[in-house]
C-alpha positions as a Markdown table, in Angstrom:
| # | Residue | x | y | z |
|---|---|---|---|---|
| 1 | Met | 172.4 | 79.8 | 96.0 |
| 2 | Ser | 174.0 | 82.9 | 97.4 |
| 3 | Arg | 177.0 | 84.4 | 95.6 |
| 4 | Asn | 178.3 | 86.2 | 98.7 |
| 5 | Phe | 181.5 | 84.2 | 98.3 |
| 6 | Glu | 182.3 | 86.2 | 95.2 |
| 7 | Glu | 182.9 | 89.3 | 97.3 |
| 8 | Cys | 185.9 | 87.5 | 98.7 |
| 9 | Phe | 187.7 | 88.0 | 95.4 |
| 10 | Ser | 187.1 | 91.7 | 95.4 |
| 11 | Gln | 189.8 | 92.3 | 98.1 |
| 12 | Leu | 192.4 | 90.1 | 96.5 |
| 13 | Lys | 195.8 | 91.9 | 96.1 |
| 14 | Glu | 199.1 | 90.7 | 94.9 |
| 15 | Thr | 200.3 | 89.3 | 98.3 |
| 16 | Glu | 200.4 | 86.0 | 100.1 |
| 17 | Glu | 198.5 | 87.4 | 103.0 |
| 18 | Ser | 195.7 | 88.7 | 100.8 |
| 19 | Ala | 195.5 | 85.3 | 99.1 |
| 20 | Ala | 195.3 | 83.6 | 102.4 |
| 21 | Glu | 192.6 | 86.0 | 103.6 |
| 22 | Cys | 190.6 | 85.3 | 100.4 |
| 23 | Ile | 190.8 | 81.5 | 101.2 |
| 24 | His | 189.6 | 82.2 | 104.8 |
| 25 | Cys | 186.7 | 84.3 | 103.4 |
| 26 | Leu | 185.7 | 81.6 | 101.0 |
| 27 | Lys | 185.7 | 79.0 | 103.7 |
| 28 | Lys | 183.6 | 81.3 | 106.0 |
| 29 | Asn | 181.1 | 81.4 | 103.1 |
| 30 | Gly | 180.9 | 77.6 | 103.0 |
| 31 | Glu | 183.2 | 77.0 | 100.0 |
| 32 | Gln | 185.2 | 73.8 | 99.9 |
| 33 | Ile | 188.9 | 74.4 | 99.1 |
| 34 | Phe | 191.3 | 71.6 | 98.3 |
| 35 | Phe | 194.6 | 70.9 | 96.5 |
| 36 | Asp | 194.1 | 69.2 | 93.1 |
| 37 | Pro | 197.2 | 67.2 | 92.2 |
| 38 | Asp | 196.2 | 67.0 | 88.5 |
| 39 | Leu | 195.9 | 70.8 | 88.1 |
| 40 | Lys | 198.7 | 71.4 | 90.6 |
| 41 | Arg | 196.8 | 74.2 | 92.3 |
| 42 | Met | 194.1 | 74.9 | 94.9 |
| 43 | Arg | 190.5 | 74.3 | 93.7 |
| 44 | Met | 187.0 | 75.3 | 94.8 |
| 45 | Gly | 184.6 | 72.4 | 95.1 |
| 46 | Arg | 182.1 | 74.2 | 92.8 |
| 47 | Glu | 184.7 | 74.1 | 90.0 |
| 48 | Leu | 183.6 | 70.6 | 89.4 |
| 49 | Tyr | 180.4 | 71.9 | 87.8 |
| 50 | Asp | 181.2 | 75.6 | 87.3 |
| 51 | Pro | 184.7 | 76.1 | 85.9 |
| 52 | Lys | 184.5 | 79.9 | 85.8 |
| 53 | Tyr | 186.4 | 80.3 | 89.1 |
| 54 | Gly | 189.5 | 78.4 | 87.9 |
| 55 | His | 191.4 | 81.5 | 86.9 |
| 56 | Val | 191.1 | 83.2 | 90.3 |
| 57 | Met | 192.0 | 80.0 | 92.1 |
| 58 | Gln | 195.1 | 79.7 | 89.8 |
| 59 | Thr | 196.0 | 83.3 | 90.8 |
| 60 | Ile | 195.5 | 82.5 | 94.5 |
| 61 | Ser | 197.7 | 79.4 | 94.1 |
| 62 | Asp | 200.3 | 81.4 | 92.3 |
| 63 | Leu | 200.4 | 84.1 | 95.0 |
| 64 | Leu | 200.8 | 81.4 | 97.7 |
| 65 | Lys | 203.3 | 79.6 | 95.6 |
| 66 | Ile | 201.3 | 76.3 | 95.8 |
| 67 | Lys | 202.2 | 73.8 | 93.2 |
| 68 | Ser | 202.2 | 70.6 | 95.2 |
| 69 | Leu | 200.5 | 69.0 | 98.2 |
| 70 | Glu | 203.6 | 69.7 | 100.2 |
| 71 | Asp | 203.4 | 73.4 | 99.3 |
| 72 | Tyr | 199.7 | 73.4 | 100.3 |
| 73 | Gln | 200.5 | 71.8 | 103.7 |
| 74 | Glu | 203.3 | 74.2 | 104.3 |
| 75 | Lys | 201.1 | 77.2 | 103.6 |
| 76 | Asp | 198.3 | 75.7 | 105.7 |
| 77 | Arg | 200.7 | 75.7 | 108.6 |
| 78 | Glu | 201.8 | 79.2 | 107.9 |
| 79 | Phe | 198.4 | 80.8 | 107.2 |
| 80 | Asn | 196.0 | 78.2 | 108.8 |
| 81 | Leu | 194.2 | 77.8 | 105.5 |
| 82 | Thr | 192.0 | 74.9 | 106.8 |
| 83 | Met | 190.9 | 76.7 | 110.0 |
| 84 | Tyr | 187.1 | 76.7 | 109.1 |
């Protein structure tokens, strides 16, 4: 399987806009992104079998200030996170 999605993380900066662009890039590369209520953060589908991306998804969630489903829905409206 291609690892092109990993390039999305290389442009991540300490801003909400950068975090949102990273999510857009991941989705363009076929990654499934969702809010996990148990972890209270956004999660990549592949984390279910490969946990090594958890730290970067935590960083993205922190940058977007997402700690609840309501936060996720608000940021989705603001940045169109589910556009792809």
